[in-house]
C-alpha positions as CSV (number, residue, x, y, z in Angstrom):
1,M,-88.5,90.6,209.0
2,K,-92.2,89.9,209.1
3,S,-92.0,86.2,207.9
4,F,-89.2,83.6,207.8
5,K,-90.9,81.6,205.0
6,D,-88.4,81.0,202.2
7,K,-85.9,83.3,203.8
8,V,-82.2,82.2,203.6
9,V,-80.9,82.0,207.2
10,W,-77.3,81.2,208.1
11,I,-76.7,80.1,211.8
12,T,-73.4,79.5,213.4
13,G,-73.1,77.3,216.5
14,A,-76.0,75.3,215.1
15,S,-74.9,71.9,216.4
16,S,-76.2,72.3,219.9
17,G,-77.8,74.5,222.5
18,I,-79.5,77.7,221.4
19,G,-78.3,77.4,217.8
20,E,-79.8,73.9,217.5
21,R,-83.1,75.2,218.8
22,L,-83.1,78.1,216.4
23,V,-82.7,75.7,213.5
24,Y,-85.7,73.7,214.6
25,E,-87.8,76.9,215.1
26,L,-86.8,78.2,211.7
27,A,-87.5,74.9,210.0
28,K,-91.1,75.0,211.4
29,R,-91.4,78.5,209.8
30,K,-90.3,77.1,206.4
31,A,-87.0,79.0,206.2
32,K,-84.1,77.8,204.0
33,I,-81.2,77.2,206.5
34,I,-77.4,77.0,206.5
35,I,-76.1,75.3,209.6
36,S,-72.5,75.8,210.7
37,S,-70.2,74.7,213.5
38,N,-67.0,72.7,213.9
39,Q,-69.0,69.6,214.8
40,E,-69.9,68.0,211.4
41,E,-71.5,64.9,212.8
42,E,-73.7,66.9,215.2
43,L,-74.7,69.2,212.3
44,E,-75.8,66.1,210.3
45,R,-77.9,65.0,213.4
46,V,-79.5,68.4,213.5
47,K,-80.2,68.3,209.8
48,K,-81.9,64.9,210.1
49,N,-84.1,66.2,213.0
50,C,-85.2,69.1,210.9
51,K,-86.8,66.9,208.2
52,L,-86.3,69.6,205.6
53,S,-85.7,68.7,202.0
54,E,-82.1,68.7,200.6
55,Q,-82.9,71.9,198.7
56,D,-83.8,73.8,201.9
57,I,-80.9,73.0,204.2
58,L,-77.1,73.1,203.8
59,V,-74.6,71.6,206.3
60,L,-71.6,73.8,206.1
61,P,-68.9,73.0,208.7
62,W,-66.8,76.0,209.7
63,D,-64.6,76.7,212.7
64,L,-65.1,80.3,214.0
65,T,-61.3,80.7,214.2
66,A,-60.8,79.9,210.5
67,H,-61.3,83.6,209.6
68,D,-59.5,83.4,206.3
69,S,-61.7,80.6,204.9
70,I,-65.1,82.3,205.4
71,D,-65.3,83.9,201.9
72,E,-65.1,80.5,200.3
73,K,-67.9,79.3,202.6
74,T,-70.0,82.3,201.6
75,K,-69.5,81.4,198.0
76,I,-70.9,77.9,198.7
77,V,-74.0,79.4,200.3
78,L,-74.6,81.8,197.4
79,N,-74.1,79.0,194.8
80,K,-76.9,77.1,196.5
81,F,-79.3,79.8,197.6
82,N,-78.3,82.9,195.6
83,T,-78.7,85.2,198.6
84,I,-78.5,85.5,202.4
85,D,-81.4,87.2,204.2
86,L,-80.5,86.6,207.9
87,L,-77.2,85.9,209.6
88,M,-77.4,84.6,213.1
89,N,-74.0,84.9,214.9
90,N,-74.7,82.3,217.6
91,G,-71.5,80.3,217.9
92,G,-69.3,81.0,220.9
93,I,-67.5,79.8,224.0
94,S,-67.3,80.9,227.6
95,S,-64.7,81.0,230.4
96,R,-64.3,80.2,234.1
97,A,-61.1,81.7,235.6
98,F,-59.8,84.7,237.5
99,V,-57.7,87.2,235.6
100,K,-54.6,86.4,237.5
101,D,-55.0,82.7,236.4
102,T,-55.9,83.3,232.8
103,S,-53.2,82.9,230.1
104,F,-53.0,85.4,227.3
105,S,-53.5,82.6,224.8
106,T,-56.9,81.9,226.5
107,Y,-57.9,85.5,226.1
108,K,-56.9,85.4,222.5
109,K,-58.9,82.2,221.8
110,L,-62.0,83.7,223.3
111,M,-61.7,86.8,221.2
112,D,-60.9,84.8,218.1
113,I,-64.1,82.8,218.5
114,N,-66.6,85.1,220.0
115,F,-65.6,88.4,218.5
116,F,-63.4,88.0,215.4
117,G,-65.4,84.9,214.3
118,A,-68.6,87.1,214.2
119,V,-66.8,90.0,212.6
120,A,-65.3,87.7,209.9
121,I,-68.6,86.1,208.8
122,T,-70.5,89.4,209.1
123,K,-68.0,91.2,206.8
124,S,-68.2,88.3,204.4
125,V,-72.0,88.4,204.2
126,L,-72.5,92.2,204.4
127,P,-71.8,92.9,200.7
128,V,-74.6,90.6,199.7
129,M,-77.1,92.4,202.0
130,I,-75.9,95.9,200.9
131,K,-76.3,94.9,197.2
132,N,-79.8,93.6,198.0
133,K,-80.6,96.6,200.1
134,S,-82.1,94.2,202.6
135,G,-81.0,91.9,205.4
136,H,-80.9,91.2,209.1
137,I,-77.9,90.3,211.3
138,V,-78.2,88.8,214.8
139,A,-75.4,88.8,217.3
140,M,-75.5,86.6,220.3
141,S,-74.2,88.6,223.2
142,S,-74.9,87.9,226.9
143,A,-75.8,89.7,230.1
144,A,-72.0,89.5,230.4
145,G,-71.9,91.9,227.4
146,K,-73.3,94.5,229.8
147,I,-71.8,93.4,233.1
148,G,-68.5,92.0,234.0
149,T,-68.4,89.4,236.8
150,P,-65.7,87.4,238.6
151,K,-64.1,84.5,236.5
152,R,-65.7,85.8,233.3
153,S,-63.2,88.5,232.2
154,S,-62.3,87.0,228.8
155,Y,-66.0,86.1,228.1
156,A,-67.3,89.5,229.2
157,A,-64.6,91.3,227.1
158,S,-65.5,89.4,224.0
159,K,-69.2,90.1,224.4
160,H,-68.7,93.8,225.3
161,A,-66.7,94.0,222.0
162,L,-69.7,92.7,220.0
163,H,-71.8,95.6,221.3
164,G,-69.2,98.2,220.1
165,F,-68.9,96.6,216.7
166,F,-72.6,95.9,216.0
167,D,-73.8,99.2,217.4
168,S,-71.4,101.0,215.0
169,L,-72.5,98.7,212.1
170,R,-76.1,99.4,212.7
171,A,-75.6,103.1,212.2
172,E,-73.6,102.5,209.0
173,V,-76.1,100.2,207.3
174,Y,-79.3,101.9,208.3
175,N,-79.8,103.4,204.8
176,D,-79.1,100.0,203.3
177,N,-82.2,98.6,205.0
178,I,-80.2,96.2,207.1
179,N,-81.2,95.5,210.7
180,I,-79.0,94.5,213.6
181,T,-80.2,92.8,216.7
182,L,-78.1,92.1,219.8
183,I,-79.4,89.3,222.0
184,C,-78.3,89.4,225.7
185,P,-79.4,86.2,227.5
186,G,-78.9,85.6,231.2
187,Y,-78.7,82.0,232.4
188,I,-79.8,79.5,229.7
189,K,-79.8,75.7,230.3
190,T,-77.1,74.6,227.8
191,N,-73.7,73.0,227.9
192,I,-71.9,76.4,227.8
193,S,-70.3,75.8,231.2
194,F,-69.1,72.3,230.2
195,N,-67.4,73.8,227.1
196,A,-66.0,76.9,228.9
197,L,-62.3,77.3,229.1
198,T,-60.3,77.5,232.3
199,G,-57.4,79.8,232.7
200,D,-54.9,77.4,231.0
201,G,-57.3,76.7,228.1
202,N,-58.6,73.4,229.3
203,L,-62.3,72.6,229.5
204,Y,-64.2,73.5,232.7
205,N,-66.4,70.4,232.1
206,K,-69.0,71.2,234.8
207,M,-72.6,72.3,234.8
208,D,-73.0,75.6,236.7
209,K,-75.8,75.6,239.2
210,N,-77.2,78.8,237.7
211,Q,-77.1,77.3,234.2
212,E,-78.9,74.2,235.4
213,K,-81.8,76.4,236.6
214,G,-81.7,78.6,233.6
215,M,-84.2,79.2,230.8
216,L,-84.7,76.4,228.3
217,P,-83.0,77.1,225.0
218,E,-86.1,76.4,223.0
219,V,-87.9,79.2,224.9
220,L,-85.0,81.6,224.2
221,A,-85.1,80.6,220.5
222,K,-88.7,81.7,220.2
223,K,-88.0,85.0,221.9
224,I,-85.0,85.6,219.5
225,L,-87.2,85.0,216.4
226,K,-89.8,87.3,217.8
227,A,-87.2,90.0,218.3
228,V,-86.1,89.6,214.7
229,E,-89.7,89.8,213.5
230,K,-90.2,93.1,215.4
231,E,-86.8,94.4,214.2
232,K,-85.6,95.0,217.8
233,E,-82.2,96.5,218.2
234,E,-81.4,94.7,221.5
235,I,-83.2,92.4,223.9
236,W,-82.3,91.2,227.4
237,V,-83.7,87.7,228.3
238,G,-83.5,85.7,231.4
239,G,-84.5,85.6,235.1
240,K,-83.6,87.9,238.0
241,E,-80.0,88.1,236.8
242,I,-81.2,90.5,234.1
243,L,-82.0,93.0,236.8
244,G,-78.3,93.6,237.1
245,V,-78.4,95.5,233.8
246,Y,-80.9,98.0,235.2
247,I,-79.1,98.2,238.6
248,K,-75.9,99.1,236.9
249,R,-77.5,101.9,235.0
250,I,-79.1,103.5,238.0
251,F,-77.1,102.3,241.0
252,P,-73.7,101.2,239.7
253,R,-72.0,101.1,243.1
254,L,-74.7,98.9,244.5
255,L,-74.2,96.5,241.6
256,S,-70.4,96.5,242.3
257,K,-71.1,95.5,245.9
258,I,-73.4,92.7,244.8
259,I,-70.9,91.4,242.3
260,R,-68.1,91.4,244.8
261,K,-70.1,89.0,247.0
262,Q,-69.9,86.4,244.2
263,I,-66.2,86.0,244.6
264,P,-65.4,82.7,246.4
265,K,-63.8,83.0,249.8
């Protein structure tokens, strides 16, 4: 996608963090934007900050666990914009708990939001892109989509699942001229740890030290759009934590030793 001007872009998780910054960057580039999350008031705030005309932005609340309602949401988008050029699967939630302390319902919730939510909206939008023989889909993974670490089992599992799904989809839609880009950020300074779930499903409600020192979301948003422009298949973005991806590939036992040291005594 060489230019975002007049392209119709649908972003989930658009009410805060990385999603919010993607909205602002795309607004600067004159895209037509659909913003979704389960926080309608925050979506309205983001819309106001964009300063786009009513014809160029649509607030479309949607909970990522409401899988059965997504086709109706897609119809609303098509009624307004007639097409969808770029889908950005950004919405998601993290976790902070050991496996032994994590309830099955918490695992299910993480998968319902992070994995099945992305699958549902992607499958709903895909027929439009196939018909147009054009489109681009972005999936927000994580460094945790490559490496599992202590207290992140449900989060890592949901992000690993995204790679399997979207790598398979990329091969299937190649001849339909549809691009797939997986984004794997390291530590980004957002509220992801505040909103993370503990083992019993309650909010963690703390800012992680690594998150506090992480890359600013506006910096990541620019890098994501650059990756889309260059039609990258996958990018890893962050600080020294991204080195873990390379270490795992070359020296997996060394990485296992490093990860074990992260377990609190």
